[in-house]
C-alpha positions as CSV (number, residue, x, y, z in Angstrom):
1,M,-5.8,-24.3,5.7
2,F,-7.0,-20.9,4.8
3,I,-10.3,-19.2,4.0
4,I,-9.8,-16.1,1.9
5,F,-12.6,-13.5,1.6
6,L,-12.4,-11.1,-1.3
7,R,-14.9,-8.4,-0.5
8,F,-15.9,-5.8,-3.1
9,S,-14.6,-2.3,-2.5
10,E,-15.9,1.0,-3.9
11,H,-14.0,0.1,-7.1
12,R,-16.1,-2.9,-7.9
13,A,-17.1,-1.4,-11.3
14,K,-13.6,-2.3,-12.6
15,A,-14.4,-6.0,-12.0
16,A,-15.8,-6.7,-15.5
17,E,-12.6,-5.5,-17.2
18,L,-10.4,-7.6,-14.9
19,M,-12.6,-10.7,-14.8
20,A,-10.5,-12.7,-17.4
21,A,-7.3,-12.0,-15.5
22,H,-8.9,-12.8,-12.2
23,N,-10.2,-16.1,-13.6
24,A,-6.8,-16.9,-14.9
25,W,-5.3,-16.2,-11.5
26,L,-7.9,-18.6,-10.0
27,S,-7.0,-21.3,-12.5
28,R,-3.3,-21.0,-11.5
29,G,-4.3,-21.6,-7.9
30,F,-6.3,-24.7,-8.7
31,D,-3.7,-26.0,-11.1
32,A,-1.1,-25.6,-8.4
33,G,-3.3,-27.7,-6.1
34,L,-3.6,-24.8,-3.6
35,F,-7.2,-23.8,-4.1
36,L,-9.9,-26.4,-3.2
37,L,-13.0,-24.3,-3.7
38,A,-13.9,-20.8,-5.0
39,G,-17.2,-19.2,-5.1
40,S,-19.3,-16.0,-4.8
41,L,-20.2,-14.4,-1.5
42,Q,-24.0,-13.7,-1.4
43,P,-25.6,-11.4,-2.1
44,N,-23.1,-10.2,-4.7
45,A,-20.6,-9.2,-2.0
46,G,-17.4,-10.6,-3.5
47,G,-15.9,-14.1,-3.3
48,A,-14.3,-16.7,-1.1
49,I,-11.6,-19.3,-1.6
50,L,-10.6,-22.4,0.5
51,A,-6.9,-23.0,0.2
52,Q,-4.4,-25.5,1.6
53,G,-1.0,-26.9,1.0
54,T,1.2,-23.9,1.8
55,D,2.0,-21.4,4.5
56,R,0.7,-18.0,5.2
57,V,3.6,-16.1,3.6
58,M,2.9,-18.0,0.3
59,I,-0.9,-17.4,0.5
60,E,-0.3,-13.7,1.1
61,A,2.0,-13.5,-1.9
62,L,-0.5,-15.5,-4.0
63,V,-3.4,-13.3,-3.0
64,A,-1.4,-10.2,-3.8
65,E,-1.1,-11.4,-7.4
66,D,-4.9,-11.4,-7.9
67,P,-5.7,-8.6,-10.3
68,F,-8.8,-7.8,-8.3
69,V,-6.6,-7.2,-5.2
70,G,-3.9,-5.3,-7.1
71,E,-6.4,-2.9,-8.7
72,G,-8.4,-2.4,-5.5
73,V,-11.6,-4.1,-6.8
74,V,-11.6,-6.2,-3.6
75,T,-10.1,-6.2,-0.2
76,A,-8.6,-9.5,0.9
77,E,-9.1,-11.1,4.3
78,I,-7.0,-14.2,5.0
79,H,-8.1,-16.4,7.9
80,E,-5.9,-19.4,8.9
81,I,-7.8,-22.4,10.3
82,S,-6.3,-25.5,12.0
83,P,-9.0,-28.1,11.5
84,G,-9.7,-30.1,14.7
85,R,-12.9,-31.8,13.8
86,V,-14.1,-32.7,10.3
87,D,-16.8,-34.8,8.7
88,A,-15.3,-38.0,7.3
89,R,-15.8,-36.8,3.8
90,L,-13.4,-34.0,4.4
91,A,-10.8,-35.9,6.5
92,F,-8.1,-35.1,3.9
93,L,-8.3,-31.4,5.2
94,K,-7.1,-32.4,8.6
95,G,-3.7,-33.3,7.1
């Protein structure tokens, strides 16, 4: 499982012009079953994604395809997590 932080850079002003492409990229991740959750980092610091179902190489390649990453609007941090203890409602994450 991965948590991906997309933190705004000094080029965040370009976000508006790339938002449709970024949202299309997010939709592809959800449609592929890789993204489980996506949302904004508060206060207005960027975004975060919870992903699973693939390996780190594939996640890195997928993140590189994000227009926000490609255009330097955000910097991406990918953190891999091996769930050891989960609430019963999230047992599927333990895989």
